[in-house]
C-alpha atoms as an extended CHARMM CRD file, in Angstrom:
* protein
*
       266  EXT
         1         1  MET       CA            -13.1450000000       34.9510000000      -71.2520000000  PROA      1               0.0000000000
         2         2  PRO       CA            -15.4620000000       36.3480000000      -68.5290000000  PROA      2               0.0000000000
         3         3  GLY       CA            -17.0870000000       32.9210000000      -68.2760000000  PROA      3               0.0000000000
         4         4  VAL       CA            -13.7070000000       31.2210000000      -67.7830000000  PROA      4               0.0000000000
         5         5  LEU       CA            -12.6910000000       33.7900000000      -65.1630000000  PROA      5               0.0000000000
         6         6  THR       CA            -15.9810000000       33.3920000000      -63.3180000000  PROA      6               0.0000000000
         7         7  ASP       CA            -15.6100000000       29.6170000000      -63.3440000000  PROA      7               0.0000000000
         8         8  ARG       CA            -12.1020000000       29.8490000000      -61.8890000000  PROA      8               0.0000000000
         9         9  VAL       CA            -13.2210000000       32.2380000000      -59.1740000000  PROA      9               0.0000000000
        10        10  ASP       CA            -16.1370000000       29.9460000000      -58.3620000000  PROA      10              0.0000000000
        11        11  ARG       CA            -13.8630000000       26.9090000000      -58.0830000000  PROA      11              0.0000000000
        12        12  LEU       CA            -11.4190000000       28.8720000000      -55.9440000000  PROA      12              0.0000000000
        13        13  GLY       CA            -14.2270000000       29.9730000000      -53.6510000000  PROA      13              0.0000000000
        14        14  ARG       CA            -15.5710000000       26.4320000000      -53.3370000000  PROA      14              0.0000000000
        15        15  TRP       CA            -12.0760000000       25.1590000000      -52.5500000000  PROA      15              0.0000000000
        16        16  ALA       CA            -11.5450000000       27.8470000000      -49.8890000000  PROA      16              0.0000000000
        17        17  LEU       CA            -14.9140000000       27.1590000000      -48.2620000000  PROA      17              0.0000000000
        18        18  GLY       CA            -14.1860000000       23.4550000000      -48.2730000000  PROA      18              0.0000000000
        19        19  ARG       CA            -10.8880000000       24.0220000000      -46.4790000000  PROA      19              0.0000000000
        20        20  VAL       CA            -12.5750000000       25.8150000000      -43.5550000000  PROA      20              0.0000000000
        21        21  ALA       CA            -15.8450000000       23.8780000000      -43.4470000000  PROA      21              0.0000000000
        22        22  TRP       CA            -14.6130000000       22.1130000000      -40.3020000000  PROA      22              0.0000000000
        23        23  LEU       CA            -14.7570000000       25.3730000000      -38.3320000000  PROA      23              0.0000000000
        24        24  PRO       CA            -18.5700000000       25.7650000000      -38.2080000000  PROA      24              0.0000000000
        25        25  ALA       CA            -18.9380000000       21.9880000000      -37.9370000000  PROA      25              0.0000000000
        26        26  SER       CA            -16.6640000000       21.9010000000      -34.8750000000  PROA      26              0.0000000000
        27        27  ALA       CA            -18.5150000000       24.8500000000      -33.3580000000  PROA      27              0.0000000000
        28        28  GLY       CA            -21.8490000000       23.0930000000      -33.9010000000  PROA      28              0.0000000000
        29        29  LEU       CA            -20.5660000000       19.9230000000      -32.2320000000  PROA      29              0.0000000000
        30        30  LEU       CA            -19.3350000000       21.9710000000      -29.2700000000  PROA      30              0.0000000000
        31        31  LEU       CA            -22.7090000000       23.6930000000      -28.9600000000  PROA      31              0.0000000000
        32        32  ALA       CA            -24.5170000000       20.3400000000      -29.0510000000  PROA      32              0.0000000000
        33        33  ALA       CA            -22.2110000000       19.0070000000      -26.3200000000  PROA      33              0.0000000000
        34        34  LEU       CA            -22.8310000000       22.0270000000      -24.0810000000  PROA      34              0.0000000000
        35        35  VAL       CA            -26.5910000000       21.6620000000      -24.5720000000  PROA      35              0.0000000000
        36        36  ASP       CA            -26.4370000000       17.9790000000      -23.6200000000  PROA      36              0.0000000000
        37        37  LEU       CA            -24.3900000000       18.8510000000      -20.5520000000  PROA      37              0.0000000000
        38        38  GLY       CA            -26.8030000000       21.5050000000      -19.3580000000  PROA      38              0.0000000000
        39        39  TRP       CA            -30.1520000000       19.9910000000      -20.2560000000  PROA      39              0.0000000000
        40        40  GLY       CA            -29.4860000000       16.2610000000      -20.3600000000  PROA      40              0.0000000000
        41        41  HSD       CA            -30.9660000000       13.7240000000      -17.9690000000  PROA      41              0.0000000000
        42        42  VAL       CA            -29.4540000000       13.6090000000      -14.4860000000  PROA      42              0.0000000000
        43        43  PRO       CA            -28.2840000000        9.9570000000      -14.7540000000  PROA      43              0.0000000000
        44        44  ALA       CA            -26.6940000000       10.7640000000      -18.1130000000  PROA      44              0.0000000000
        45        45  ARG       CA            -24.8850000000       13.7630000000      -16.6050000000  PROA      45              0.0000000000
        46        46  ARG       CA            -23.5040000000       11.5150000000      -13.8780000000  PROA      46              0.0000000000
        47        47  VAL       CA            -22.0550000000        9.1910000000      -16.5000000000  PROA      47              0.0000000000
        48        48  MET       CA            -20.6530000000       12.1800000000      -18.3920000000  PROA      48              0.0000000000
        49        49  LEU       CA            -18.9250000000       13.5750000000      -15.3070000000  PROA      49              0.0000000000
        50        50  ARG       CA            -17.5100000000       10.1460000000      -14.4180000000  PROA      50              0.0000000000
        51        51  GLN       CA            -15.9520000000        9.9040000000      -17.8520000000  PROA      51              0.0000000000
        52        52  ALA       CA            -14.8320000000       13.5370000000      -17.6270000000  PROA      52              0.0000000000
        53        53  ARG       CA            -12.8290000000       12.7650000000      -14.4910000000  PROA      53              0.0000000000
        54        54  ARG       CA            -10.9160000000       10.1250000000      -16.4230000000  PROA      54              0.0000000000
        55        55  GLN       CA            -10.1950000000       12.6790000000      -19.1430000000  PROA      55              0.0000000000
        56        56  VAL       CA             -8.9150000000       15.1460000000      -16.5310000000  PROA      56              0.0000000000
        57        57  LEU       CA             -6.6320000000       12.4320000000      -15.1700000000  PROA      57              0.0000000000
        58        58  PHE       CA             -5.1060000000       11.8250000000      -18.5920000000  PROA      58              0.0000000000
        59        59  THR       CA             -4.9880000000       15.4050000000      -19.8290000000  PROA      59              0.0000000000
        60        60  GLY       CA             -4.0560000000       17.1750000000      -16.6070000000  PROA      60              0.0000000000
        61        61  VAL       CA             -2.6560000000       14.9600000000      -13.8690000000  PROA      61              0.0000000000
        62        62  GLN       CA             -0.5540000000       12.6870000000      -16.0590000000  PROA      62              0.0000000000
        63        63  ALA       CA              0.8810000000       15.7210000000      -17.8710000000  PROA      63              0.0000000000
        64        64  LEU       CA              2.1940000000       17.3360000000      -14.6760000000  PROA      64              0.0000000000
        65        65  PRO       CA              5.7590000000       15.9520000000      -14.8880000000  PROA      65              0.0000000000
        66        66  MET       CA              6.2200000000       17.3230000000      -18.3920000000  PROA      66              0.0000000000
        67        67  VAL       CA              4.5560000000       20.6560000000      -17.5780000000  PROA      67              0.0000000000
        68        68  THR       CA              6.6450000000       20.9960000000      -14.4260000000  PROA      68              0.0000000000
        69        69  THR       CA              9.8840000000       20.4660000000      -16.3180000000  PROA      69              0.0000000000
        70        70  ILE       CA              8.9410000000       22.9160000000      -19.0420000000  PROA      70              0.0000000000
        71        71  SER       CA              7.7840000000       25.5530000000      -16.5270000000  PROA      71              0.0000000000
        72        72  VAL       CA             10.9640000000       25.4300000000      -14.4520000000  PROA      72              0.0000000000
        73        73  MET       CA             13.2000000000       25.5800000000      -17.5110000000  PROA      73              0.0000000000
        74        74  LEU       CA             11.1510000000       28.3950000000      -19.0470000000  PROA      74              0.0000000000
        75        75  GLY       CA             11.0930000000       30.5140000000      -15.8870000000  PROA      75              0.0000000000
        76        76  CYS       CA             14.8110000000       30.1720000000      -15.2410000000  PROA      76              0.0000000000
        77        77  THR       CA             15.6990000000       30.8160000000      -18.8840000000  PROA      77              0.0000000000
        78        78  LEU       CA             13.5480000000       33.9280000000      -19.2130000000  PROA      78              0.0000000000
        79        79  ILE       CA             14.7690000000       35.5680000000      -16.0330000000  PROA      79              0.0000000000
        80        80  LEU       CA             18.4310000000       34.6730000000      -16.5000000000  PROA      80              0.0000000000
        81        81  GLU       CA             18.3860000000       35.9660000000      -20.0660000000  PROA      81              0.0000000000
        82        82  SER       CA             16.8200000000       39.2640000000      -18.9640000000  PROA      82              0.0000000000
        83        83  LEU       CA             18.6010000000       40.0610000000      -15.7240000000  PROA      83              0.0000000000
        84        84  PRO       CA             22.1400000000       40.6630000000      -17.0220000000  PROA      84              0.0000000000
        85        85  THR       CA             20.9380000000       43.4240000000      -19.3420000000  PROA      85              0.0000000000
        86        86  VAL       CA             18.1020000000       45.1410000000      -17.4960000000  PROA      86              0.0000000000
        87        87  PRO       CA             20.0440000000       46.3990000000      -14.4340000000  PROA      87              0.0000000000
        88        88  ARG       CA             22.4580000000       48.2360000000      -16.7200000000  PROA      88              0.0000000000
        89        89  VAL       CA             19.6860000000       50.5990000000      -17.7290000000  PROA      89              0.0000000000
        90        90  GLY       CA             18.0110000000       50.6590000000      -14.3070000000  PROA      90              0.0000000000
        91        91  ALA       CA             14.7620000000       49.0630000000      -15.4690000000  PROA      91              0.0000000000
        92        92  GLU       CA             14.1290000000       46.3680000000      -12.8630000000  PROA      92              0.0000000000
        93        93  THR       CA             10.5320000000       47.4930000000      -12.3180000000  PROA      93              0.0000000000
        94        94  MET       CA              9.9420000000       47.5840000000      -16.0740000000  PROA      94              0.0000000000
        95        95  LEU       CA             11.2830000000       44.0430000000      -16.2860000000  PROA      95              0.0000000000
        96        96  SER       CA              8.6660000000       42.9160000000      -13.7870000000  PROA      96              0.0000000000
        97        97  THR       CA              5.8110000000       44.4660000000      -15.7690000000  PROA      97              0.0000000000
        98        98  ILE       CA              7.0110000000       43.0320000000      -19.0670000000  PROA      98              0.0000000000
        99        99  TRP       CA              7.7070000000       39.6440000000      -17.5360000000  PROA      99              0.0000000000
       100       100  VAL       CA              4.2460000000       39.4250000000      -15.9750000000  PROA      100             0.0000000000
       101       101  HSD       CA              2.5420000000       40.3860000000      -19.2170000000  PROA      101             0.0000000000
       102       102  VAL       CA              4.6030000000       37.9720000000      -21.3130000000  PROA      102             0.0000000000
       103       103  VAL       CA              4.4020000000       34.9630000000      -18.9800000000  PROA      103             0.0000000000
       104       104  VAL       CA              0.9030000000       35.3610000000      -17.5330000000  PROA      104             0.0000000000
       105       105  ARG       CA             -0.9730000000       36.7670000000      -20.5020000000  PROA      105             0.0000000000
       106       106  GLU       CA              0.8250000000       35.2250000000      -23.4720000000  PROA      106             0.0000000000
       107       107  ILE       CA              3.3920000000       32.4680000000      -23.0770000000  PROA      107             0.0000000000
       108       108  GLY       CA              1.7320000000       30.6150000000      -20.1970000000  PROA      108             0.0000000000
       109       109  PRO       CA             -1.7410000000       30.0780000000      -21.6910000000  PROA      109             0.0000000000
       110       110  LEU       CA             -0.3950000000       29.5550000000      -25.2070000000  PROA      110             0.0000000000
       111       111  LEU       CA              2.1780000000       26.9910000000      -24.0970000000  PROA      111             0.0000000000
       112       112  ALA       CA             -0.4130000000       25.1330000000      -22.0180000000  PROA      112             0.0000000000
       113       113  GLY       CA             -2.7400000000       25.0240000000      -25.0230000000  PROA      113             0.0000000000
       114       114  LEU       CA              0.0140000000       23.6820000000      -27.2730000000  PROA      114             0.0000000000
       115       115  ILE       CA              0.9370000000       20.9990000000      -24.7350000000  PROA      115             0.0000000000
       116       116  VAL       CA             -2.6740000000       19.8560000000      -24.4870000000  PROA      116             0.0000000000
       117       117  THR       CA             -2.9450000000       19.9130000000      -28.2770000000  PROA      117             0.0000000000
       118       118  GLY       CA              0.0770000000       17.7080000000      -28.8190000000  PROA      118             0.0000000000
       119       119  ARG       CA             -0.5960000000       15.3400000000      -25.9460000000  PROA      119             0.0000000000
       120       120  THR       CA             -4.4010000000       15.0930000000      -25.8410000000  PROA      120             0.0000000000
       121       121  GLY       CA             -5.8440000000       16.4980000000      -29.0590000000  PROA      121             0.0000000000
       122       122  GLY       CA             -4.2730000000       13.8600000000      -31.2620000000  PROA      122             0.0000000000
       123       123  ALA       CA             -5.0620000000       11.0920000000      -28.7500000000  PROA      123             0.0000000000
       124       124  VAL       CA             -8.7530000000       12.0170000000      -28.6410000000  PROA      124             0.0000000000
       125       125  ALA       CA             -8.9480000000       12.1570000000      -32.4380000000  PROA      125             0.0000000000
       126       126  ALA       CA             -7.2960000000        8.7220000000      -32.6740000000  PROA      126             0.0000000000
       127       127  ASP       CA             -9.5780000000        7.2470000000      -30.0170000000  PROA      127             0.0000000000
       128       128  LEU       CA            -12.7860000000        8.4860000000      -31.6080000000  PROA      128             0.0000000000
       129       129  GLY       CA            -11.4940000000        7.7060000000      -35.0880000000  PROA      129             0.0000000000
       130       130  CYS       CA            -10.8560000000        4.0790000000      -34.1550000000  PROA      130             0.0000000000
       131       131  MET       CA            -14.3010000000        3.8640000000      -32.5970000000  PROA      131             0.0000000000
       132       132  LYS       CA            -15.8810000000        5.3360000000      -35.7220000000  PROA      132             0.0000000000
       133       133  ALA       CA            -13.9370000000        3.0410000000      -38.0440000000  PROA      133             0.0000000000
       134       134  GLY       CA            -14.7950000000        0.0120000000      -35.9050000000  PROA      134             0.0000000000
       135       135  GLY       CA            -18.5180000000        0.7360000000      -36.0420000000  PROA      135             0.0000000000
       136       136  GLU       CA            -18.8770000000        1.4780000000      -32.3310000000  PROA      136             0.0000000000
       137       137  VAL       CA            -20.4530000000        4.8960000000      -32.9350000000  PROA      137             0.0000000000
       138       138  GLU       CA            -23.0970000000        3.3770000000      -35.1880000000  PROA      138             0.0000000000
       139       139  ALA       CA            -23.7070000000        0.6820000000      -32.5710000000  PROA      139             0.0000000000
       140       140  LEU       CA            -24.4140000000        3.3660000000      -29.9630000000  PROA      140             0.0000000000
       141       141  ARG       CA            -26.9390000000        4.9950000000      -32.2770000000  PROA      141             0.0000000000
       142       142  ALA       CA            -28.5590000000        1.5960000000      -32.8910000000  PROA      142             0.0000000000
       143       143  MET       CA            -29.0380000000        1.2630000000      -29.1170000000  PROA      143             0.0000000000
       144       144  ALA       CA            -30.6230000000        4.7520000000      -28.9700000000  PROA      144             0.0000000000
       145       145  ILE       CA            -27.5860000000        6.1880000000      -27.1450000000  PROA      145             0.0000000000
       146       146  ASP       CA            -26.5150000000        9.6700000000      -28.1880000000  PROA      146             0.0000000000
       147       147  PRO       CA            -22.7980000000        9.5220000000      -29.1740000000  PROA      147             0.0000000000
       148       148  VAL       CA            -22.4310000000       13.2210000000      -28.4340000000  PROA      148             0.0000000000
       149       149  ALA       CA            -23.5650000000       12.7880000000      -24.8400000000  PROA      149             0.0000000000
       150       150  LEU       CA            -21.4820000000        9.6790000000      -24.1980000000  PROA      150             0.0000000000
       151       151  LEU       CA            -18.3360000000       10.4280000000      -26.2090000000  PROA      151             0.0000000000
       152       152  VAL       CA            -18.0610000000       14.1730000000      -26.8080000000  PROA      152             0.0000000000
       153       153  VAL       CA            -19.3850000000       15.8110000000      -23.6320000000  PROA      153             0.0000000000
       154       154  PRO       CA            -16.9670000000       14.0760000000      -21.2140000000  PROA      154             0.0000000000
       155       155  ARG       CA            -14.0210000000       14.9640000000      -23.4150000000  PROA      155             0.0000000000
       156       156  VAL       CA            -15.0910000000       18.5910000000      -23.7360000000  PROA      156             0.0000000000
       157       157  VAL       CA            -15.5390000000       18.9570000000      -19.9720000000  PROA      157             0.0000000000
       158       158  GLY       CA            -12.3680000000       17.0560000000      -19.0720000000  PROA      158             0.0000000000
       159       159  ILE       CA            -10.0720000000       18.7330000000      -21.5940000000  PROA      159             0.0000000000
       160       160  THR       CA            -11.3840000000       22.2140000000      -20.8070000000  PROA      160             0.0000000000
       161       161  ALA       CA            -11.0530000000       21.7900000000      -17.0450000000  PROA      161             0.0000000000
       162       162  ALA       CA             -7.5770000000       20.2970000000      -17.3800000000  PROA      162             0.0000000000
       163       163  THR       CA             -6.4230000000       23.0520000000      -19.7450000000  PROA      163             0.0000000000
       164       164  VAL       CA             -7.5200000000       25.7710000000      -17.3210000000  PROA      164             0.0000000000
       165       165  ALA       CA             -5.8010000000       24.0020000000      -14.4220000000  PROA      165             0.0000000000
       166       166  LEU       CA             -2.6090000000       23.4340000000      -16.4040000000  PROA      166             0.0000000000
       167       167  THR       CA             -2.5780000000       27.0780000000      -17.4630000000  PROA      167             0.0000000000
       168       168  VAL       CA             -2.7060000000       28.2620000000      -13.8540000000  PROA      168             0.0000000000
       169       169  TYR       CA             -0.1310000000       25.6960000000      -12.7780000000  PROA      169             0.0000000000
       170       170  LEU       CA              2.2490000000       26.5320000000      -15.6180000000  PROA      170             0.0000000000
       171       171  VAL       CA              2.0100000000       30.2910000000      -15.0440000000  PROA      171             0.0000000000
       172       172  LEU       CA              2.5300000000       30.1000000000      -11.2890000000  PROA      172             0.0000000000
       173       173  LEU       CA              5.3820000000       27.6040000000      -11.4980000000  PROA      173             0.0000000000
       174       174  THR       CA              7.1110000000       29.6210000000      -14.2190000000  PROA      174             0.0000000000
       175       175  MET       CA              6.8840000000       32.7250000000      -12.0400000000  PROA      175             0.0000000000
       176       176  LEU       CA              8.2130000000       30.8680000000       -8.9900000000  PROA      176             0.0000000000
       177       177  ALA       CA             11.0780000000       29.3590000000      -10.9840000000  PROA      177             0.0000000000
       178       178  GLY       CA             12.0220000000       32.7980000000      -12.2910000000  PROA      178             0.0000000000
       179       179  ILE       CA             11.9340000000       34.2710000000       -8.7960000000  PROA      179             0.0000000000
       180       180  ALA       CA             14.1040000000       31.4170000000       -7.4870000000  PROA      180             0.0000000000
       181       181  ALA       CA             16.5980000000       31.9830000000      -10.2850000000  PROA      181             0.0000000000
       182       182  ALA       CA             16.6510000000       35.7170000000       -9.5300000000  PROA      182             0.0000000000
       183       183  LEU       CA             17.2880000000       35.1290000000       -5.8320000000  PROA      183             0.0000000000
       184       184  VAL       CA             20.4840000000       33.2090000000       -6.5730000000  PROA      184             0.0000000000
       185       185  ALA       CA             21.6440000000       35.4910000000       -9.3960000000  PROA      185             0.0000000000
       186       186  PRO       CA             24.5420000000       37.7420000000       -8.3190000000  PROA      186             0.0000000000
       187       187  TRP       CA             23.6900000000       40.7270000000      -10.5080000000  PROA      187             0.0000000000
       188       188  ILE       CA             20.3660000000       41.7950000000       -8.9500000000  PROA      188             0.0000000000
       189       189  THR       CA             18.7670000000       41.9940000000       -5.5160000000  PROA      189             0.0000000000
       190       190  GLY       CA             16.2020000000       39.2200000000       -5.4040000000  PROA      190             0.0000000000
       191       191  ASP       CA             13.8150000000       40.9130000000       -2.9710000000  PROA      191             0.0000000000
       192       192  VAL       CA             13.5960000000       43.9450000000       -5.2600000000  PROA      192             0.0000000000
       193       193  LEU       CA             12.4760000000       41.7590000000       -8.1390000000  PROA      193             0.0000000000
       194       194  VAL       CA              9.9590000000       39.8800000000       -5.9900000000  PROA      194             0.0000000000
       195       195  TYR       CA              8.4630000000       43.1360000000       -4.7000000000  PROA      195             0.0000000000
       196       196  SER       CA              8.1790000000       44.5960000000       -8.1980000000  PROA      196             0.0000000000
       197       197  LEU       CA              6.6470000000       41.3720000000       -9.5270000000  PROA      197             0.0000000000
       198       198  LEU       CA              3.9780000000       41.3620000000       -6.8530000000  PROA      198             0.0000000000
       199       199  ASN       CA              3.1830000000       44.9920000000       -7.6360000000  PROA      199             0.0000000000
       200       200  ALA       CA              3.0020000000       44.3180000000      -11.3850000000  PROA      200             0.0000000000
       201       201  LEU       CA              0.7350000000       41.2640000000      -11.0350000000  PROA      201             0.0000000000
       202       202  ASP       CA             -2.9920000000       41.9460000000      -10.6760000000  PROA      202             0.0000000000
       203       203  LEU       CA             -6.2680000000       40.1170000000      -11.0690000000  PROA      203             0.0000000000
       204       204  THR       CA             -6.6650000000       41.3120000000      -14.6440000000  PROA      204             0.0000000000
       205       205  ASP       CA             -3.6270000000       39.3190000000      -15.7540000000  PROA      205             0.0000000000
       206       206  LEU       CA             -4.9450000000       36.1870000000      -14.0580000000  PROA      206             0.0000000000
       207       207  ALA       CA             -8.4070000000       36.7240000000      -15.5670000000  PROA      207             0.0000000000
       208       208  ILE       CA             -6.9330000000       36.9330000000      -19.0660000000  PROA      208             0.0000000000
       209       209  ALA       CA             -4.9070000000       33.7610000000      -18.4860000000  PROA      209             0.0000000000
       210       210  LEU       CA             -8.0020000000       31.9060000000      -17.2560000000  PROA      210             0.0000000000
       211       211  LEU       CA            -10.0840000000       33.1420000000      -20.1870000000  PROA      211             0.0000000000
       212       212  LYS       CA             -7.4880000000       31.9580000000      -22.6690000000  PROA      212             0.0000000000
       213       213  GLY       CA             -7.1470000000       28.6070000000      -20.9360000000  PROA      213             0.0000000000
       214       214  LEU       CA            -10.9200000000       28.1270000000      -21.0060000000  PROA      214             0.0000000000
       215       215  THR       CA            -11.1470000000       29.1050000000      -24.6770000000  PROA      215             0.0000000000
       216       216  PHE       CA             -8.2170000000       26.9130000000      -25.7040000000  PROA      216             0.0000000000
       217       217  GLY       CA             -9.7270000000       23.9260000000      -23.8840000000  PROA      217             0.0000000000
       218       218  LEU       CA            -13.0340000000       24.3210000000      -25.7040000000  PROA      218             0.0000000000
       219       219  VAL       CA            -11.2850000000       24.7660000000      -29.0450000000  PROA      219             0.0000000000
       220       220  ILE       CA             -9.0350000000       21.7120000000      -28.6520000000  PROA      220             0.0000000000
       221       221  SER       CA            -11.8300000000       19.4220000000      -27.4850000000  PROA      221             0.0000000000
       222       222  ALA       CA            -14.2460000000       20.5290000000      -30.2050000000  PROA      222             0.0000000000
       223       223  ILE       CA            -11.7570000000       20.1740000000      -33.0530000000  PROA      223             0.0000000000
       224       224  ALA       CA            -10.3840000000       16.8360000000      -31.8070000000  PROA      224             0.0000000000
       225       225  CYS       CA            -13.8370000000       15.2970000000      -31.3210000000  PROA      225             0.0000000000
       226       226  HSD       CA            -15.1350000000       16.5460000000      -34.6610000000  PROA      226             0.0000000000
       227       227  ARG       CA            -12.1230000000       15.3400000000      -36.6270000000  PROA      227             0.0000000000
       228       228  GLY       CA            -12.1900000000       11.9710000000      -34.9160000000  PROA      228             0.0000000000
       229       229  LEU       CA            -15.8650000000       11.4610000000      -35.7130000000  PROA      229             0.0000000000
       230       230  GLU       CA            -15.2040000000       12.4640000000      -39.3370000000  PROA      230             0.0000000000
       231       231  VAL       CA            -13.3030000000        9.2320000000      -39.9180000000  PROA      231             0.0000000000
       232       232  SER       CA            -15.1200000000        6.7830000000      -42.1620000000  PROA      232             0.0000000000
       233       233  ARG       CA            -14.9500000000        2.9880000000      -41.9040000000  PROA      233             0.0000000000
       234       234  ALA       CA            -11.3110000000        3.0000000000      -43.1100000000  PROA      234             0.0000000000
       235       235  ILE       CA             -8.8480000000        2.6060000000      -40.2350000000  PROA      235             0.0000000000
       236       236  THR       CA             -6.1170000000        4.1410000000      -42.4020000000  PROA      236             0.0000000000
       237       237  GLU       CA             -7.8170000000        7.5310000000      -41.9760000000  PROA      237             0.0000000000
       238       238  VAL       CA             -7.0070000000        7.6210000000      -38.2570000000  PROA      238             0.0000000000
       239       239  PRO       CA             -3.3730000000        8.8360000000      -38.6240000000  PROA      239             0.0000000000
       240       240  VAL       CA             -4.5580000000       11.4940000000      -41.0650000000  PROA      240             0.0000000000
       241       241  ALA       CA             -7.1660000000       12.6190000000      -38.5270000000  PROA      241             0.0000000000
       242       242  VAL       CA             -4.5140000000       12.8750000000      -35.8050000000  PROA      242             0.0000000000
       243       243  GLY       CA             -2.2520000000       15.0520000000      -37.9270000000  PROA      243             0.0000000000
       244       244  ALA       CA             -5.1130000000       17.2500000000      -39.1010000000  PROA      244             0.0000000000
       245       245  THR       CA             -6.3140000000       17.7090000000      -35.5220000000  PROA      245             0.0000000000
       246       246  VAL       CA             -2.9430000000       18.9300000000      -34.2890000000  PROA      246             0.0000000000
       247       247  VAL       CA             -2.5060000000       21.3280000000      -37.2070000000  PROA      247             0.0000000000
       248       248  ARG       CA             -6.0200000000       22.7400000000      -36.9110000000  PROA      248             0.0000000000
       249       249  CYS       CA             -5.7490000000       23.1960000000      -33.1500000000  PROA      249             0.0000000000
       250       250  ILE       CA             -2.4350000000       25.0270000000      -33.4230000000  PROA      250             0.0000000000
       251       251  ILE       CA             -3.7610000000       27.3710000000      -36.1110000000  PROA      251             0.0000000000
       252       252  VAL       CA             -6.9450000000       28.1900000000      -34.2010000000  PROA      252             0.0000000000
       253       253  ILE       CA             -5.1860000000       28.5550000000      -30.8390000000  PROA      253             0.0000000000
       254       254  VAL       CA             -2.6100000000       30.9940000000      -32.1980000000  PROA      254             0.0000000000
       255       255  PHE       CA             -5.3410000000       32.9840000000      -33.9610000000  PROA      255             0.0000000000
       256       256  VAL       CA             -7.6210000000       33.0650000000      -30.9040000000  PROA      256             0.0000000000
       257       257  ASN       CA             -4.7060000000       34.0430000000      -28.6660000000  PROA      257             0.0000000000
       258       258  ALA       CA             -3.8620000000       36.9940000000      -30.9060000000  PROA      258             0.0000000000
       259       259  LEU       CA             -7.5450000000       37.9470000000      -31.1800000000  PROA      259             0.0000000000
       260       260  LEU       CA             -8.1220000000       37.9480000000      -27.4070000000  PROA      260             0.0000000000
       261       261  THR       CA             -4.9640000000       39.9770000000      -26.8480000000  PROA      261             0.0000000000
       262       262  LEU       CA             -6.0000000000       42.4880000000      -29.4980000000  PROA      262             0.0000000000
       263       263  LEU       CA             -9.5310000000       42.7910000000      -28.0960000000  PROA      263             0.0000000000
       264       264  TRP       CA             -8.1540000000       43.4030000000      -24.6120000000  PROA      264             0.0000000000
       265       265  LEU       CA             -5.7200000000       46.0690000000      -25.8160000000  PROA      265             0.0000000000
       266       266  VAL       CA             -8.4520000000       47.8170000000      -27.7920000000  PROA      266             0.0000000000
């Protein structure tokens, strides 16, 4: 009986380790990409940055219409849902503090990370997966070209930069949309809300938002690149890689968001 129990525990442990083996592998790929970016040859870095600009265009610039729509709707909804109730208890200044913390520290960065995950994470995994299944990655190695430097580094740089920029854009536009909705709302004085919002907002809130945006960008790019390069020569694995990338990114982003918030509060 002890032998059977030990065998079951061993199999359970092996299964659990196998389910999270992609975490250290993704972290190692990210570390290798950062090393190539910092200590690679100057001509190679120029190629990397040229490709990174294209990634920024896809991840950040082309996502602006969607992010703009979501930000305006989110800001108006949050403020219009809060304003009818808060003035009844005389807590306009408290509303500003809570609203800043929720939008700037939590919802803004997290929503930006989820948008990048759904729009770019799966696309990167599909792109690299098709290249891996088509033998292009092996062809690069045969020509003595490092696939990490050519394929991973530009995506890490581009996705991270775009995620940070989208986080700032989403937070600011959400705040502006909420202020605009408050100015036209009949149940509160708009200038009072604006004044209290400016007093509640400080550099610490913006620093936390930037830190989360930077972390989410690194996480999304590392997981997407690793899962895409995991694809074998079977093209049918590409859709599986896309789905796994999105799920893994969401899980890690939510966990990292909670962890950073907890560390800051402690």
